[in-house]
N, C-alpha and C positions, 0 to 999 in steps of 0.2 A: 751464386745467384745474386748476392748483394752487389757485386761488381756490375752485373748486368743492369740492375735497378739504378745504380748511380749513373751508368752510362746513358740510360734512357732519360734520366733527369737532366743530364748535361745537354742532350740534344733538344729536349723540351725547353730548357732555359735559353738556348741559342735561338730557337724559334720565337720565344717570347721577346727576346731582344730585337729580332728582325721585325716582328709585328709592331712593337713600340716605335721603332724607327720609321716604319711606314705610316703609322698613325700620326706621329708628331712632326714628321718632316717630309712626307710624301715620297719616301724611299729614294731620295737622291743618293748619289754615290758617296757624298760626304757623310750623310746620316748613317748609311750602311757601314761605312768605315768606323765611325764613332761607336756604333752599336756592337760591331765585332770586337773592337778594342775593349770596350766595357765588359763584354761577355768573357773574353780571354782572361782579363784580370780577375773578375769575380769567380770564374771557374777555377783558376789557379788556387784562390783562397778556399773554395769549397773542396777541391781535391786534397789540399794540404790538411784541412780539417778532418777529412775522411781518413787520411793517413794517420793523423794524430790519434783519432779515436781507435784505429786499429792497433796502434802501439800502446797507448795509455790504458784503454779499457779492455780490449780483447786480448792483450798480452803478446801480440806478435812482435818479432824483432824488426828493427829498422830495415835490415837487409831483406826480410820477407815482404815488407810493405812497399818498398821502393819500386819494384816492377809493377805492382798494382797501381801505385800513384802515377807512374809514367803512362800506363795504359788509360787510366781514368782521366788524366788531364789531357794527354796528347790526342786521343782519338776525336773527341768533340772539338778541341781547339784547332787542331790541324785541319779538320774538315771545314770548320768555319772560315779559317784563313784561306784555304784553297778555293772555296766557293766565292769568297769576296774577291780574291785575286782573279779568278777565271771569269766571273760573270758580272762583277760590278766594277 
């Protein structure tokens, strides 16, 4: 359940980056590219922090948390990159 919540937060953060790009720069292709890059970097840091919490606080092993990290990071990031590549 926690993984699903983190994924929803990831997609919401991506949406927030797109909205900010539209408000600040009229959604030009360059602003969407910058917003996507900022999102991917920030989302990597959030996913890494989530993995660290799972290891340090919840007591999971690195090998247990790694697949969750990959899922939590790649699903929103790959979706954002694909949409940027395909539509912007």
